[in-house]
Steps between C-alpha positions, in 0.01 A plus 500: 500500500679803363340835485304594195660781309398623159734473207651820372331618186713449193613791294313519173712364216368733233691599195800725538411842356672636193701814567302675226177449698636631830360849578766583761784483243579801280486468121871581478584219743283259303681597179841460664406160643392373158813640333722347765327165459559513123861621504621280784303185417500261793849599610618583851462876447130457418445267797654759733295784350183290524573411863560865597181611326303225674621628836356840416182414306420143599482183294452552124576351162641672194566387145585667172139498376410734787656773287188482281277596793688821582336832408561594133767768559685292759486197267652709219774624732574143611520376141738786414720405795497137389603603148784707648617213724484261203753709309723602792870426459769474764840654429770250407703595807213410737554191717405172335225430756335835427517436126337159544226643722430779248488252213261276694274796590500621138407152377219477757366839386515408130313175565237676713451770236453235233232331711326818617505717185217314321290505818551874547392565142175316572437732798546820301 
């Protein structure tokens, strides 16, 4: 017979924490993560940013509704930045790829503002 050896304990498969709930992450970083998630969507730039942040802070999730859970002043700053990004224009002489990326980011910001504005009003 083979020797008896205990099985390795499995890692707990709990829920992945939201970045907003992580105490080791600064409020500014939380705001920037949410803004990046909104402006980039699920594109390659967001995936790279998310991967780099996970290396530093560990596994986490982030979504646009996390903006609502930021402190009041930080939430206001983030909404102002979203409004700015939603209206940003690229110069006509900018490369076509940059213009397309700016248009996509502006559209993402406008859509997020439309979804979040009524929810923010309920908080205030």
